[in-house]
VEXDREN-2710 file (C-alpha; in Angstrom, 1 decimal):
% VEXDREN-2710
k/r/px/py/pz
1/MET/14.5/0.2/18.1
2/ASP/11.5/-0.4/20.3
3/LEU/9.6/-3.7/19.7
4/CYS/6.3/-1.9/19.2
5/VAL/7.8/0.5/16.6
6/THR/9.4/-2.5/14.8
7/ILE/6.1/-4.4/14.6
8/LYS/4.4/-1.2/13.4
9/GLY/7.1/-0.5/10.8
10/VAL/7.1/-4.0/9.5
11/SER/3.3/-4.0/9.2
12/PHE/3.3/-0.8/7.2
13/LEU/6.2/-2.0/5.1
14/LEU/4.4/-5.3/4.2
15/GLN/1.1/-3.5/3.6
16/THR/2.8/-0.9/1.4
17/GLY/5.1/-3.3/-0.5
18/LEU/2.4/-5.9/-1.2
19/GLY/-0.2/-3.2/-2.1
20/ILE/2.1/-1.4/-4.6
21/LEU/3.2/-4.7/-6.1
22/GLY/-0.4/-6.0/-6.5
23/ASN/-1.8/-2.8/-8.1
24/ALA/1.2/-2.4/-10.4
25/VAL/0.7/-6.0/-11.6
26/VAL/-3.0/-5.4/-12.3
27/LEU/-2.1/-2.2/-14.3
28/LEU/0.7/-3.9/-16.2
29/ALA/-1.7/-6.8/-17.0
30/TYR/-4.3/-4.5/-18.4
31/ALA/-1.6/-2.5/-20.3
32/SER/-0.6/-5.8/-22.0
33/ILE/-4.3/-6.7/-22.6
34/ILE/-4.8/-3.3/-24.3
35/CYS/-1.9/-4.1/-26.7
36/THR/-3.6/-7.4/-27.8
37/GLU/-7.3/-6.4/-27.7
38/PRO/-9.0/-3.6/-29.7
39/LYS/-10.6/-2.1/-26.5
40/LEU/-11.2/-3.0/-22.9
41/LEU/-14.7/-3.9/-21.6
42/PRO/-16.3/-1.3/-19.4
43/VAL/-15.8/-3.5/-16.2
44/ASP/-12.1/-3.9/-17.1
45/MET/-11.7/-0.2/-17.5
46/ILE/-13.3/0.4/-14.1
47/LEU/-11.1/-2.2/-12.4
48/CYS/-8.0/-0.7/-14.1
49/HIS/-8.9/2.7/-12.9
50/LEU/-9.5/1.4/-9.4
51/ALA/-6.0/-0.2/-9.3
52/PHE/-4.6/3.2/-10.4
53/ALA/-6.5/5.1/-7.6
54/ASN/-5.3/2.5/-5.0
55/LEU/-1.7/2.7/-6.2
56/MET/-1.9/6.5/-6.0
57/LEU/-3.3/6.2/-2.4
58/LEU/-0.5/3.9/-1.3
59/LEU/2.3/5.9/-2.8
60/THR/1.1/9.2/-1.3
61/ARG/0.1/7.9/2.2
62/CYS/1.6/4.6/3.1
63/VAL/5.1/5.2/1.6
64/PRO/5.8/8.4/3.6
65/GLN/4.0/6.9/6.6
66/THR/6.3/3.8/6.6
67/MET/9.4/6.0/6.2
68/THR/8.2/8.1/9.2
69/VAL/7.6/5.1/11.4
70/PHE/11.2/4.0/10.8
71/GLY/12.5/7.3/12.0
72/LEU/13.1/9.3/8.8
73/LYS/12.4/13.0/9.4
74/ASP/12.0/16.1/7.2
75/LEU/10.8/14.1/4.3
76/LEU/8.8/16.9/2.7
77/ASN/8.9/20.7/2.6
78/ASP/5.7/22.8/2.5
79/PRO/5.1/22.5/-1.3
80/GLY/5.8/18.8/-1.2
81/CYS/3.3/18.3/1.6
82/LYS/0.7/20.2/-0.3
83/VAL/1.1/18.1/-3.4
84/VAL/1.3/14.8/-1.5
85/ILE/-1.7/15.4/0.7
86/TYR/-3.8/16.7/-2.2
87/ALA/-2.9/13.6/-4.3
88/TYR/-3.7/11.3/-1.3
89/ARG/-7.1/12.9/-0.7
90/ILE/-8.0/12.5/-4.4
91/GLY/-6.7/8.9/-4.5
92/ARG/-8.7/7.9/-1.4
93/ALA/-11.8/9.6/-2.8
94/LEU/-11.5/7.9/-6.1
95/SER/-11.1/4.5/-4.5
96/VAL/-14.5/4.8/-2.8
97/CYS/-16.2/6.5/-5.9
98/ILE/-14.9/4.0/-8.4
99/THR/-15.9/1.0/-6.2
100/CYS/-19.3/2.5/-6.1
101/MET/-19.3/3.1/-9.8
102/LEU/-18.4/-0.6/-10.4
103/SER/-21.3/-1.7/-8.2
104/VAL/-23.8/0.6/-9.9
105/PHE/-22.6/-0.4/-13.3
106/GLN/-22.9/-4.1/-12.6
107/ALA/-26.3/-3.7/-11.1
108/MET/-27.5/-1.9/-14.2
109/THR/-25.9/-4.5/-16.4
110/ILE/-27.7/-7.5/-14.9
111/ALA/-31.0/-5.7/-14.1
112/PRO/-34.0/-6.8/-16.2
113/ALA/-34.5/-4.5/-19.2
114/GLY/-37.5/-2.3/-18.5
115/PRO/-38.8/0.5/-20.8
116/LYS/-36.3/3.1/-19.5
117/LEU/-33.4/0.8/-18.8
118/SER/-33.6/-0.8/-22.2
119/LYS/-32.7/2.5/-23.7
120/LEU/-29.9/3.2/-21.1
121/LYS/-28.2/-0.1/-21.2
122/PRO/-26.7/0.3/-24.7
123/MET/-25.3/3.7/-23.6
124/LEU/-23.5/2.4/-20.5
125/PRO/-20.1/1.6/-22.2
126/SER/-20.0/5.2/-23.7
127/LEU/-20.7/6.7/-20.2
128/VAL/-17.7/5.1/-18.5
129/LEU/-15.1/7.7/-19.6
130/PRO/-17.3/10.8/-18.9
131/THR/-18.1/9.3/-15.4
132/PHE/-14.3/9.0/-14.7
133/ALA/-13.9/12.7/-15.7
134/ALA/-16.8/13.8/-13.5
135/LEU/-15.5/11.9/-10.5
136/TRP/-12.0/13.4/-10.9
137/LEU/-13.5/16.9/-11.2
138/LEU/-15.8/16.3/-8.2
139/ASN/-13.1/15.1/-5.9
140/MET/-10.5/17.7/-7.0
141/ALA/-13.1/20.3/-6.1
142/ILE/-14.0/18.7/-2.7
143/CYS/-10.3/18.2/-1.8
144/ILE/-9.2/21.6/-2.9
145/ALA/-8.9/22.8/0.7
146/ALA/-6.1/20.3/1.5
147/PRO/-3.2/22.1/-0.2
148/PHE/-4.1/25.4/1.6
149/PHE/-3.9/23.8/5.1
150/SER/-1.0/21.3/4.5
151/MET/2.5/22.1/5.7
152/ALA/5.7/20.4/6.8
153/PRO/5.9/19.5/10.5
154/ARG/6.9/22.3/12.8
155/ASN/8.9/22.1/16.0
156/GLY/7.0/22.7/19.2
157/THR/3.5/22.1/20.3
158/ILE/1.0/21.1/17.7
159/PRO/-1.8/23.7/17.5
160/ALA/-5.5/22.8/17.9
161/PHE/-7.5/21.6/14.9
162/THR/-4.3/20.2/13.3
163/LEU/-4.0/16.7/11.9
164/ASN/-0.6/15.3/12.7
165/LEU/0.2/12.8/9.9
166/GLY/3.8/12.4/11.0
167/PHE/5.4/13.5/7.7
168/CYS/3.1/16.5/7.3
169/HIS/0.7/18.6/9.3
170/VAL/-2.8/19.7/8.2
171/ASP/-3.6/22.8/10.1
172/PHE/-7.3/23.9/9.8
173/ARG/-6.6/27.0/12.0
174/ASP/-10.2/27.2/13.4
175/ASN/-13.1/25.0/14.3
176/MET/-15.3/26.2/11.4
177/SER/-12.7/25.1/8.7
178/TYR/-12.2/21.8/10.5
179/VAL/-16.0/21.1/10.7
180/ILE/-16.7/22.2/7.1
181/ASN/-13.8/20.0/5.7
182/GLY/-15.0/17.0/7.8
183/VAL/-18.6/17.3/6.8
184/ALA/-17.7/17.6/3.1
185/VAL/-15.4/14.6/3.1
186/SER/-17.6/12.4/5.3
187/GLY/-20.8/13.4/3.5
188/ARG/-19.2/12.4/0.2
189/ASP/-17.9/9.1/1.6
190/PHE/-21.1/8.1/3.3
191/ALA/-23.2/9.0/0.2
192/PHE/-21.1/6.8/-2.1
193/VAL/-21.0/3.9/0.4
194/ALA/-24.7/4.1/0.8
195/LEU/-25.1/4.0/-3.0
196/MET/-22.8/1.0/-3.4
197/LEU/-24.5/-0.8/-0.5
198/GLY/-27.9/-0.2/-2.2
199/SER/-26.7/-1.4/-5.6
200/SER/-24.9/-4.4/-4.1
201/GLY/-28.1/-5.4/-2.2
202/TYR/-30.0/-5.1/-5.5
203/ILE/-27.4/-7.4/-7.2
204/LEU/-27.8/-10.0/-4.4
205/LEU/-31.6/-9.8/-4.8
206/LEU/-31.2/-10.4/-8.6
207/LEU/-28.8/-13.2/-8.1
208/HIS/-31.2/-14.9/-5.7
209/ARG/-34.1/-14.6/-8.1
210/HIS/-31.9/-15.8/-10.9
211/SER/-30.8/-18.9/-8.9
212/GLU/-34.4/-19.7/-8.2
213/GLN/-35.4/-19.4/-11.8
214/VAL/-32.6/-21.6/-13.2
215/LYS/-32.8/-24.5/-10.8
216/GLY/-32.7/-27.6/-12.9
217/ILE/-32.1/-25.6/-16.1
218/ARG/-28.7/-25.5/-17.8
219/ARG/-27.2/-22.0/-17.6
220/SER/-25.9/-20.2/-20.7
221/HIS/-22.3/-19.1/-20.9
222/GLY/-23.4/-15.4/-20.8
223/SER/-25.5/-16.0/-17.7
224/ARG/-22.6/-17.7/-15.9
225/SER/-20.2/-14.8/-16.8
226/GLU/-22.6/-12.1/-15.6
227/THR/-23.3/-14.0/-12.3
228/ARG/-19.5/-14.5/-11.7
229/ALA/-18.8/-10.8/-12.4
230/ALA/-21.7/-9.7/-10.1
231/LYS/-20.3/-11.9/-7.3
232/ILE/-16.8/-10.4/-7.7
233/VAL/-18.3/-6.8/-7.5
234/VAL/-20.3/-7.6/-4.4
235/THR/-17.2/-9.2/-2.7
236/LEU/-15.2/-6.0/-3.5
237/VAL/-17.9/-3.9/-2.0
238/VAL/-18.1/-6.0/1.2
239/LEU/-14.3/-5.8/1.5
240/TYR/-14.4/-2.0/1.2
241/VAL/-17.3/-1.5/3.6
242/VAL/-15.6/-3.7/6.3
243/PHE/-12.5/-1.6/6.3
244/PHE/-14.5/1.7/5.8
245/GLY/-16.5/0.7/8.9
246/ILE/-13.3/0.0/11.0
247/ASP/-11.8/3.3/9.8
248/ASN/-14.8/5.3/10.8
249/VAL/-15.3/3.6/14.2
250/ILE/-11.7/4.6/15.0
251/TRP/-12.3/8.1/13.6
252/ILE/-15.4/8.6/15.8
253/TYR/-13.4/7.5/18.8
254/MET/-10.7/10.0/17.9
255/LEU/-13.3/12.8/17.9
256/THR/-14.3/11.9/21.5
257/VAL/-10.9/12.2/23.1
258/SER/-8.8/15.3/23.8
259/LYS/-5.5/13.7/22.9
260/VAL/-5.3/10.9/20.4
261/SER/-2.8/8.1/21.1
262/PRO/-0.2/7.7/18.2
263/VAL/-1.1/3.9/18.2
264/VAL/-4.7/4.7/17.6
265/ALA/-3.9/7.1/14.8
266/ASP/-1.6/4.6/13.2
267/MET/-4.3/1.9/13.4
268/ARG/-6.7/4.1/11.5
269/VAL/-4.1/4.7/8.8
270/PHE/-3.4/0.9/8.5
271/PHE/-7.0/-0.2/8.3
272/SER/-8.0/2.7/5.9
273/SER/-5.3/1.4/3.5
274/CYS/-6.1/-2.3/3.8
275/TYR/-8.6/-2.2/0.9
276/ALA/-6.1/-0.6/-1.4
277/SER/-3.5/-3.3/-0.6
278/LEU/-5.8/-6.4/-0.7
279/SER/-8.2/-5.6/-3.5
280/PRO/-5.7/-6.1/-6.4
281/TYR/-5.0/-9.7/-5.2
282/PHE/-8.7/-10.4/-5.3
283/ILE/-8.9/-8.9/-8.8
284/ILE/-6.0/-11.1/-9.9
285/SER/-7.5/-14.3/-8.4
286/SER/-11.0/-13.7/-9.7
287/ASN/-10.5/-11.9/-13.1
288/LYS/-9.8/-14.5/-15.8
289/LYS/-8.2/-12.0/-18.2
290/VAL/-5.7/-10.7/-15.7
291/LYS/-4.9/-14.1/-14.3
292/ARG/-4.4/-15.5/-17.9
293/LYS/-2.1/-12.6/-18.8
294/ILE/0.0/-13.1/-15.6
295/VAL/0.3/-16.9/-16.2
296/CYS/1.2/-16.3/-19.8
297/VAL/4.0/-13.9/-18.9
298/ALA/5.3/-16.3/-16.2
299/GLU/5.3/-19.3/-18.6
300/HIS/7.0/-17.2/-21.3
301/ASP/9.8/-16.2/-18.8
302/GLN/10.3/-19.7/-17.5
303/PRO/12.0/-21.2/-20.6
304/LEU/14.4/-18.3/-20.6
305/VAL/15.4/-19.1/-17.0
306/ASP/15.7/-22.8/-17.7
307/THR/17.9/-22.0/-20.7
308/GLN/20.2/-19.8/-18.7
309/GLU/20.5/-22.4/-16.0
310/SER/21.4/-25.1/-18.5
311/ASN/24.1/-22.9/-20.1
312/GLU/25.6/-22.2/-16.7
313/LYS/25.9/-25.9/-16.1
END
């Protein structure tokens, strides 16, 4: 196997394996928390849903991509490609939308209570589930074109206006379909990224004002918790925007060349999936509930291992 192919394959394998493991651990931790607590806090519900969306993205994009890099062919037939591409598009869309939702929710939570916001704040927890449903319906509608244009790879020359994903082809057939799809997806992504940047900037402004106000004053526990949560949200947004920026710089370059190098295409796939792979580890390290649950499970399993080792001796 060529050295370049080996490096590429190992990179995708590590990214996919670590990403699936991290998101699965976050989901299992929250499943365990649900069993011990009456209900999840709104922020925890959003983080749990974000982990699910990222896991969905990794399973439908990175797993077949990794298998293709290592030389496996004919992974999916036409119906399989339609299902996988549609699920991937929805998972990718939900990742950006839920990150944006997390940023907006946190900004509204820590914002000073004005006349209108004081009425809205108590309603925020009850709006989480309807917002999830709205985001699912929105993105299922925007991505509805994907199944109609997706198919298993064909032998021979790849036609114009066709995205070659390796394991599947997305053939838009004409320039109009290609442009409409690109504008719809890009317009949605940039709108949500702009919204999350605006809300994150507002969070940073509020944190700066708060730090100026509390200099020399002992902070309350609630104030510390809100500040810590706000910093976590801003960091997640920065992480997403960095990889979103790299992804779109490569995408713009791809639009300017007549023939895209496979290396460039693979780089875009890798960077566009980095957020889904890295964000769960940031959630684990910064979220006390998730970290406490993982530590609790690890400590519970350790005595069993020690007992088994002592019996073997």
